C-alpha positions in Angstrom: 78.6 63.3 118.8 81.5 61.0 117.9 83.1 63.6 115.6 83.3 66.0 118.5 85.0 63.5 120.8 87.6 62.8 118.0 88.4 66.5 117.8 88.8 66.8 121.5 91.1 63.8 121.6 93.2 65.2 118.8 93.5 68.5 120.7 94.6 66.7 123.8 97.1 64.7 121.9 98.6 67.8 120.3 98.8 69.4 123.7 100.6 66.4 125.1 103.0 66.3 122.2 103.9 70.0 122.5 104.5 69.5 126.3 106.7 66.5 125.5 108.7 68.5 122.9 109.2 71.4 125.3 110.3 68.9 127.9 112.8 67.3 125.6 114.2 70.7 124.6 114.8 71.5 128.3 116.7 68.3 128.7 119.2 69.1 126.0 
């Protein structure tokens, strides 16, 4: 199911973005 794959990719992207933002906060 292509739609399912898209949802999973979006979830992974959001997770990575959150991790990145946390990392940036720690650097400041």
